[in-house]
NUNUKE-145685 format. One record per residue (C-alpha): x, y negated, z. Coordinates in steps of 0.25 Angstrom, whole numbers, plus 2048, in hexadecimal, padded with zeros to 3 digits. Each point is the difference from the previous one (the first is absolute). Example, Ala and Ser with C-alpha at 12.3 -4.5 7.8 and 13.67 -1.06 7.14 Angstrom:
residues 2
83181281F
8067F27FE
END
This chain:
residues 679
26666B0C8
80B7FC80A
80B808807
80480080E
80F802802
80680B808
8077F880B
7F87F47FE
7F17FD804
7F87F87F6
7FB8007F2
7F77FA7F5
8017F87F2
8057F67F6
8067FB7F3
8097F67F9
8067FE7F2
80B7FC7F8
8007F47F6
8047F3805
7FF7F37F9
80E7FA801
7FB7F27FB
7F97FD80D
8067F880B
80580980C
7FD7FC80E
80B80180A
7FE80480F
80D7FD807
7FA80280D
7FD80F7FD
80D8027F9
8087FC80D
7F6809809
80380C7F7
80E800805
7FD80480E
7F2806801
7FA80780C
7F680B7FB
7FB80480E
7F57F8806
7FB80880C
7FC80E805
7F5805808
7F980E802
8038097F4
8027F47F7
80C7F77FB
7FD7F37F9
80A7FB7F6
8017F57F6
8048007F1
8067F67F7
7FC7FB7F2
80D8017F8
7FE7F97F2
7F67F6805
8097F57FC
8018057F2
7F17FF7FE
7FB7F37F9
7F67F7807
7F58067F8
80480E804
8017FC80E
7F27FA800
7FB80D7FA
80680880B
7FA7F780A
7F28007FB
80080F7FF
80580180E
7F57F7805
7F68087F8
80480D807
8007FA80E
7F37FA7FE
7FA80E800
80880580C
7F4801809
7F98097F6
80A80B804
7FD7FE80F
7F28027FE
80280C7F7
80880780A
7F57FF80B
7F37F8802
8047FA80D
80E7FC7FC
7FE7F17FD
7F87FE80D
80A807808
80C7F97FA
7F97F2802
7FE80380F
80E806802
8077F47F9
7F77F6808
80680680D
80E8007FA
8007F17FD
7F87FB80C
80480980C
8087F780A
80180A80B
80C809804
8068067F4
80B807807
7F780C805
80180E7F9
7F17FE7FD
8037F47F8
80B8067F9
7F880C7FC
7F57F77FB
80A7F97F7
80580D7FB
7F28057FD
7FD7F37F8
80D8017F8
7FC80F7FD
7F27FC7FB
8067F47F8
80A80A7F9
7F580A7FD
7F67F67FB
7F780680B
7FE80880C
80580D7F9
80E8047FE
8057FC7F2
80680E7FD
7F980B809
7F37F8800
7FD80480E
7FA7F5809
80B7F8807
7FF80280F
8027F4809
80980180C
7F87F7808
7F2801807
7F27FC7FC
8007F880C
80D7F87FD
7FA7FD7F2
7F47FA806
8087F8809
8077FA7F4
7F37FE7F9
7FB7F880C
80D7F8801
7FF7FC7F2
7F17FF7FE
80180B7F6
7F38087FC
80080F7FB
7F4808803
7FA80D7FE
80680B7F7
80B7F77FB
8057FF80E
7FE80E805
8068067F3
80E7FB805
80080980B
7F680C7FD
80180C7F7
7F77FB7F5
8057FE7F2
80D807804
8058027F2
8007F67F5
80280B7F5
7FC80E804
80580A7F5
7FE80D809
7FA80C7F9
7F2804801
7FA7F3806
7F87F57FB
80C7F77FD
7F87F47FD
7F880180C
80C802809
8097F57FA
7FF7F2806
8047F97F3
7F67F67FC
7FD8057F2
7F3807804
7F47FC808
7FB80880C
7FA80D7FD
8078017F2
80580E7FE
80A8087F7
7F48067F9
7FA7F27FE
80C7FB7F9
80280B7F7
7F28017FC
7FF7F17FE
80C7FF7F6
7FD80D7F9
7F37FA7FB
8087F47FA
8058017F1
80A7F87F9
7FD7FA7F3
80C8077FA
80380D807
80E8007FB
8027F3807
7F980280E
7FE7F4808
8057FF80E
7F2802807
8017FB80F
80D7F97FF
7FB7F2804
7F4803808
7FB80480E
7F580C7FF
7F57FE80A
7F2806803
7F57F6801
7F2806803
80680E7FD
8057FC7F2
80E7FF7FC
8057F27FB
80D7FA7FC
8047F2806
80A7FC7F5
80C7F7803
7FE7F47F8
7FD7F1800
7F27FF806
80180E805
80880780B
80C7F8804
7FC7F57F6
8057F5809
80E8057FF
7FF8057F2
7FC7F17FC
80D7FC806
80880B7F9
7FA7FB7F3
8037F1803
80F804801
8008097F4
7FA7F57F7
80C7F8804
80980B7FD
7FA8027F2
8037F17FD
80F803802
80080E7FA
80D8037F9
7FA8057F3
7F28037FA
80080E803
8037FD80F
7F57F5800
7F68097F9
80280B80A
7FE7F680C
7F47FB7F9
7FA80E800
80380280F
7F97F3803
7F48057F8
80080D807
8007F980E
7F57F87FC
7F780B7FB
80580D806
7FF8077F3
80880C7FF
8018007F1
8077F2801
80980780B
80480A7F5
8027F57F6
8097F8809
80880C803
8038037F2
8037F17FD
80980080D
80780D7FC
8037FA7F2
8057F3805
80F803802
8067F37FC
8047F580B
8087FF80D
7F4801809
7F680B803
7F680480B
7F680A805
7F37FA805
7F3808802
7F980C807
80A80A7FB
80680C809
7F580A805
80880680B
7F77FA80B
7F48077FA
7FF80E805
7F98047F3
8097F77F7
7F67F77FA
8027F2806
80C7F77FE
8067F880B
8037F17FE
80F7FD7FD
8097F67FA
80F8007FC
8067F57F8
80E8027FA
80B7FB7F7
8098087F7
80E805804
8068007F3
80D807803
7FA80C807
7F48017F6
8098017F4
80880C807
7F3807804
7FA7FE7F2
80680C7FB
7F7809809
7F37FA7F9
8078017F2
80280F802
7F2803806
7FC8097F4
80D808802
7FC80380F
7F28047FC
8058097F5
80A807809
7F880180C
7FB80E805
7F27FD7FE
7F78097F8
8007FB7F1
7F17FD800
8027F780C
80B7F77FA
7FE7F37F9
8038007F1
8037F1801
8047F980D
7FC7F27FD
8037F2806
80880480C
8077F4805
80A80080C
8057F3807
8087FD80D
7F97F4805
8027F680B
7F37FE809
7FC7F2803
7F4802808
7F680B805
7F3801806
7F480A804
80480F800
80E7FC7FB
8047F880D
80680080A
80280F7FC
8058007F2
80380A7F4
80D8017FA
7FC8057F3
7F38017F8
7FA8057F3
7F37FA7FB
7F58007FB
7FA80C806
7F68047F5
80580D7F9
7FA7FB7F3
8077F3800
80D807803
7FE8097F5
7FC7F67F5
8077F3804
80A80480A
8047FB80E
8097F6808
80A80680A
8087F7809
80A80280B
8007F480B
80F7FD800
8017F680A
7F780880A
80980C7FE
80C7F7803
7FA7FA80C
7FE80E806
80E8047FC
8067F3807
7F780180D
80980A806
80180F801
7FB80980C
80980C801
7F580A7FD
8088067F4
80B805809
7F680680A
7F88087F5
8098037F5
80580E800
80F7FD7FF
80B7F67FC
7FF8037F1
7F17FD800
8037F3808
80A7FC7F6
7F78037F4
7F57F7806
80A7F5803
8068007F2
7F48037F7
7F47FF809
7FC7F17FC
8028037F1
7F880D801
7F57F9807
7FF7F57F6
80080A7F4
7F6808807
7F77F4801
8027FD7F1
7FD80E7FC
7F4802809
7FA7F37FB
8047FF7F1
80080F7FC
7F880780C
7F37F87FF
8017FE7F1
80280F7FD
7F680B7FE
7F27FF7FB
7F2806804
7FA80B7F8
7F47FC7F7
7F37FE808
80780080E
7FC7F5808
8087F6808
80880580B
7F87F980B
7F48087FB
80780D7FE
80A80180B
7F87F680A
8077FD80D
80D8077FB
8017F87F3
80A7F5806
80A80A807
7FF8097F3
8047F57F7
80B7FA809
80680E802
7FF8037F1
8087F37FD
80A80380B
80280D7F9
8037FA7F3
80A7F7806
80780C808
8008097F4
8087F57F7
8097FB80C
80880D7FE
8027FF7F1
80C7FD7F8
7F77F77F7
8017F580B
80F8007FE
7FF8007F1
7F77F4800
80B7F9809
7F77FF80C
80A807809
80E804800
7FE80E807
7F28057FD
80280D809
8047F980C
7F57F57FF
7F680C7FE
80680780C
7FF7F3809
7F17FE7FB
7FD80F803
8067FF80E
7F97F4804
7F28047FA
80080E808
8067F980C
7F57F6801
7F58097FB
80280B80A
8067F880C
8027F1801
7F37FB7FB
7FA80780C
8057F4809
7F47F87FB
7F680A806
7FC80280E
80280E805
7F48097FD
7FB7F87F4
7FE8057F2
8067FA7F4
7F57F77FA
8077F47F8
8008047F1
80F7FD7FE
80480880C
7F880B7FC
8068017F3
80E800805
7FD80B809
7F88097F7
80B7FE7F5
80B80380A
7F980C807
7FC8077F3
80E8007FB
80580480D
7F780C801
8018047F1
810800802
80080880C
80380D7F9
80D7FA7FA
8037F780C
7FF7F47F7
7FE7F780C
80580580D
7FA7FD80E
80C7FE809
7FF7FF80F
80D7FB807
8027FB80E
7F1801802
7FD7F77F4
7FA8037F2
8057FD7F3
7FD8037F2
80B8037F6
7FF8027F1
80880C7FC
7FC8007F1
7FD7F37F9
7FE8067F3
7F680A805
7F97F4807
7FF7F87F3
7F980C7FA
7F680180C
7FD7F17FE
7FD8037F2
7F780B803
7F87F880A
8007F47F6
7FA8097F5
7F580580A
7FC7F3806
7FF7FA7F1
7F780D7FD
7F87FD80C
7FE7F17FC
7FE8037F1
7F580B803
7FA7F980D
80280D808
7FB7FB80E
80280E806
80E8017FD
8037F2804
7F980280D
80880C803
80D7F97FC
7FE7F4809
7F980780C
80A80C7FF
80D7F8800
7FD7F1802
7F77FE80C
80480980C
80D7FD808
80980A807
7FE7FA80E
80D806806
8087F97F5
7F87F3801
80380080F
80F8027FD
8007F57F6
7FA7F6809
80980380B
80C7FF7F7
7FB7F27FB
7FF7FA80D
80E7FB800
7FD7F77F4
7FA7F2804
7FD7FC7F1
7F18017FD
7FC80A7F6
7F77F67F8
8047F37FA
7F97F57FA
8027F17FC
7FC7F2802
7FF7F87F3
8097F47FB
7F77F4800
7FF7F87F3
7FF7F1803
7FC7F77F5
8057F17FF
7F77F67FA
8027F27FA
7F67F5802
7F78057F6
7FE80D807
8088087F5
80A80B805
80E7FB7FD
80880C807
7FD80C808
80980480B
80280E807
80080080F
7FF80B80A
7F580180B
8047FD80E
7FC80E804
7F680B7FF
7F57FB809
8017F27FA
7FE8057F2
7F4808804
7F97F5807
8037F67F4
7FA80A7F7
7F4802809
7FE7F1800
8037FD7F1
7FA80C7F9
7F4803809
7F57FF7F6
7F780C804
7F680080C
80280980B
7F58097FB
7FE8037F1
END
C-alpha cells in the first residue's frame, strides 16, 4: 500500500535490490552526467497543479544489460497506460482523443481566454488520467462553454457525441469514487470497475459466494476484472489476453518477455515469467504465486511494480488500478535505512498492540531507497513517494513484503522550491525552526516506519475475513491511519537514536508531531473546496488521527487551539502525552482491523475524519491565497532512448528529458494507444 506525503501530493509503488555483478562492463552516459550539474526541476504550473521533472542518478553505473532491463520494463508499463484511463471512467478515452485532436489541429485564435481555459482543462485531464480530479475525484469543471467546445470541434473536424460530450458540462457522474456513508457507493461512483445497475449489495453478495481453495490464503477476488450485469446476471469481465483490455495486455506481455530475457538472476526471471502467465490467463492463483516469487526476489539492481494493484479507486476496495514503476537501487541510502527492517521484530514486540494482535515472527521485510526510472498508469503523473507491497495479508505474514522510498522523487520535491506556508501556519518560531532543521528527516523516517513497520505489523484474529470484506468502504483509510500511527508512535522514541538513525530523537519526534497535527487539522484543507467533506482515504486518515488525539487530550491541554490576530494555530504542549495518545489509538485501530469491527471503524472515520469545521476551512483558504505555488505536484518522466547498430541490436540507452508536459502526453497517446475508445 502506498503513502501520500504530508506536504506533497502523490503516491504508489516499487522495488529494487542490491547485488551487482562487478564483472560486467559499465555504460557511461556523459551527457546525463553534465546535465545533473545544473538541473531545472520545474516544468510548468496550471490550475492547482505543478509539473516537475526528475533525474535518474546512478543510470551511468548500470551495465548495458541492466539498462535494457529497465527500458523493457518501462515500455511494458507504458503499454498499459490507457487501461488506467478506461478504468477511471468509461468515456475517458473517447474524450481524450477528441480534446487532443483539437489541441493538435486548431489553427484559430489561441490568445483568447476561452482557448487558454481549454488548454488548462486538457492539461488537468491529462494529469488526472481522465475527467475526474486525481485526488478529490470530483469531476473537473471546464471554464469554457459548450458552444465554444462545439466551435473547436467544428474547426478541427472533431466528433464527440451524446453522453460523452454532455458529461463534460452536466452534473452526471460527478464523483469518480464516492465514499459517503449510507449510500450505494458503487452505483454513485463513476469509476469504470462496475457496469450500469451494479450495486453495493450485488458486489458483496457476488464475492461472498466465492471460496478460495485454501481459506488461509484467500485469493484477491475481483482484483483484475470488471463486474457487470448481463440479462440480469452478474458476470466478471477479466483483464487478460483475449479478455478485457487484451490488446494492451498483449503489448505488456511482449515487453515483459523481452525483460525476462535480460533478467539479472533466475529468481527475478522466474517472477517475471509468472507475471506474464498471469496476464495471459487472468488467474488469481498465479497472481499470488507471482507475488510470493516477486517478494522473495531481492537480489539485483533493478526492480519494478506492474499490475492491477492498489484498490483505492474502488469504493468497496476489490479492484486494482493499473500501475507501473521501475526503479534502480540507491545503495548508499538503502544501507542506511536497512537498520529499520532489520529491527522489525523489536518494533512489533514493543508496540502498544494487544498481545494477541502482535506477530510472533515478522518475516521478510525489506526496505530500500530507490531511484525511479519510469512510471505509468495510476503512478503517473501523480506519483507515490513510498510503498509497501504486496497487499495480501497472508503473504505479508508468511513471506514478507517489500518497502521502498522513492529517493529521487523526494529529492525533486525538495529541490523544486518552497512555498512559505510553514511560516504562515506554524504556531511560533520554535515550531518553524524544528521543521526547518528536522522536518525532512522526520518525513523520511515516517515514510520508512509507515511502510516497513506499519503495514507489516499486526495480524488478523483467526477466522476474521480480509479488511475489504469486514471494514468495507472504510478499509483503506483505516489501514493507512494504522500505518501512520505506527510511524508516529516510534518517531518519538529513543530507539531511533540508539539505532543511529537520528542525532536527537526528541527533536525529530517533536518536528514530526508538529507537522502531522498542523497538516491533519489545518493545511491539508487547502485541497478542498469550501463546504466539501473529506473523502480521499489518506486525507481522511490524517484528519481522524489528528482530531481524535486533539479531542482526547483536551482535558490535559495536550494540544492547544490558539487564536492570535484572527488566525488559528495548533500548539502541542505535551509531546510525551501525545505519544501516549498515538499509542492508544494505534492499539484501537489494530483491534478494529484484527476483529473486523465495522461499527467501531465507521464511528471513528465518520466521527473524526469526514466533516470539516467550515469556519476554520474558510480561514485556511483565505490565508493560503497569498501563496502562488500549487498544492498538488506531479511529474513528466525521463525518456529512455535506445541506440541501435546495423543489426538492430541495442548498443546504448540514453536518458533525455521531454520538451514539456503536453508534448509527453501527446507522444504517449500516439505511441501507447493500444485500446479502442470503448472497451
